C-alpha positions as CSV (number, residue, x, y, z in Angstrom):
1,M,38.1,8.3,107.8
2,T,41.5,6.5,105.3
3,V,41.1,2.9,106.1
4,A,43.8,0.3,105.5
5,V,43.9,-3.2,106.1
6,L,47.1,-5.6,107.1
7,D,47.8,-8.3,106.1
8,S,50.7,-11.4,108.6
9,F,52.9,-9.9,106.4
10,A,52.7,-6.2,107.8
11,L,52.5,-7.0,111.1
12,L,54.4,-9.8,110.8
13,A,57.5,-7.0,110.3
14,Y,55.9,-4.8,112.8
15,L,56.4,-7.4,115.4
16,R,59.6,-8.5,114.4
17,R,61.6,-5.0,113.5
18,E,62.1,-6.0,110.2
19,P,62.3,-3.7,106.6
20,G,59.0,-2.3,106.7
21,Y,58.7,-1.4,111.0
22,A,58.8,2.2,110.5
23,T,55.6,1.9,107.9
24,I,53.7,0.0,110.0
25,C,54.6,2.2,113.6
26,E,53.9,5.4,111.4
27,A,50.3,3.4,110.5
28,L,49.8,2.9,114.0
29,C,50.0,6.5,115.3
30,K,47.8,7.6,112.9
31,A,45.4,4.9,114.0
32,A,45.5,6.2,118.1
33,E,45.4,9.5,117.0
34,S,42.0,8.6,114.8
35,R,43.5,9.8,111.9
36,L,43.5,6.1,109.9
37,E,41.8,3.3,110.3
38,L,43.6,0.3,110.3
39,A,42.2,-4.0,109.7
40,M,42.9,-7.2,109.7
41,T,40.9,-10.4,109.4
42,E,40.4,-13.1,111.5
43,I,42.5,-15.0,109.3
44,N,45.6,-13.0,109.0
45,Y,46.0,-13.1,112.9
46,A,45.7,-16.6,113.2
47,E,48.6,-16.6,110.4
48,V,50.4,-14.7,112.8
49,K,49.9,-17.0,115.8
50,Y,50.9,-19.7,114.2
51,I,53.9,-18.6,112.6
52,V,54.6,-16.5,116.0
53,L,53.9,-20.5,118.1
54,R,56.7,-22.9,115.5
55,K,59.1,-20.2,114.9
56,D,59.1,-17.9,118.6
57,G,57.2,-20.4,120.9
58,P,54.5,-20.0,123.4
59,S,55.5,-17.5,125.6
60,D,56.7,-15.3,122.7
61,W,52.7,-15.5,122.0
62,H,51.4,-15.0,124.8
63,A,53.8,-11.3,124.4
64,V,52.0,-10.6,121.3
65,E,48.6,-12.0,122.0
66,N,48.4,-8.8,124.9
67,L,49.8,-6.3,122.4
68,L,47.8,-7.1,119.5
69,A,44.9,-6.3,122.3
70,V,46.1,-2.9,122.7
71,L,47.2,-1.7,119.1
72,P,44.9,0.1,117.4
73,I,43.8,-2.8,115.3
74,T,40.0,-4.1,114.2
75,F,40.0,-7.7,113.4
76,Y,37.3,-8.4,111.1
77,P,35.7,-12.0,110.8
78,V,35.0,-13.3,107.5
79,D,31.8,-14.2,106.5
80,R,30.5,-15.0,103.1
81,K,30.5,-12.2,101.8
82,L,33.9,-12.0,101.8
83,A,34.7,-15.6,102.2
84,N,33.4,-14.8,98.2
85,L,35.4,-12.6,97.2
86,A,38.3,-14.4,98.7
87,A,37.7,-17.0,96.9
88,D,37.1,-15.2,93.5
89,F,41.2,-13.9,94.5
90,K,42.0,-17.2,95.3
91,A,41.0,-19.0,92.0
92,R,42.1,-16.6,89.8
93,H,45.3,-15.8,91.0
94,K,48.3,-17.7,93.0
95,L,47.7,-16.3,96.3
96,S,47.3,-18.0,99.8
97,L,43.9,-18.2,101.2
98,A,45.1,-15.9,104.4
99,D,46.5,-13.5,101.6
100,S,43.0,-13.8,99.8
101,C,40.8,-12.5,102.7
102,A,43.2,-9.3,103.3
103,A,43.0,-8.5,99.4
104,A,38.8,-9.0,99.7
105,L,38.5,-7.0,103.4
106,A,41.2,-4.3,101.3
107,K,38.6,-4.0,97.9
108,R,35.1,-4.7,100.4
109,L,36.9,-1.7,103.0
110,K,37.9,0.7,100.0
111,A,41.0,0.4,101.5
112,V,45.1,0.8,100.9
113,L,46.6,-2.7,101.9
114,Y,49.6,-2.9,103.6
115,T,52.2,-5.4,102.7
116,G,55.2,-6.4,101.5
117,D,54.1,-9.6,99.7
118,A,54.9,-9.8,96.5
119,E,52.0,-11.8,95.7
120,F,49.8,-9.0,96.0
121,D,51.1,-7.7,92.8
122,A,49.1,-9.4,90.5
123,L,46.3,-7.4,91.9
124,V,47.2,-3.5,91.7
125,S,44.2,-2.8,89.3
126,E,41.7,-4.7,91.8
127,I,43.2,-3.0,94.9
128,R,45.4,-0.3,96.0
129,L,48.6,-1.2,97.4
130,R,51.1,0.3,100.0
131,K,54.3,-1.7,99.5
132,L,56.4,-2.1,102.4
133,D,60.3,-0.9,102.7
134,M,62.4,-3.4,101.8
């Protein structure tokens, strides 16, 4: 099965119906039909949570949390192997730690990384990217 990793940018684009929304909707439909596995790290989940809490408040986060419970996304913990790979990306590129974790998961799973974040452009020789329509 094909695997795709979502970074927080991609999930927030979906949640807020921002540019890239349609691409993530399509991926979610494929995942619901078991034609695509969608993956995300728990670190990226935490990033989405703090952004929603800061910008929208606890009641909006509660709604997002309920939605995430039913979306076909598998959340991966950051174990030592993944942390080492993320640290390598972080040391060599100007990436946030959360973005480094998303890139590490994409590399580990041999997955394409869905993002609209230009920071990932430096990794095109190491991971596959699917840039969201902006």
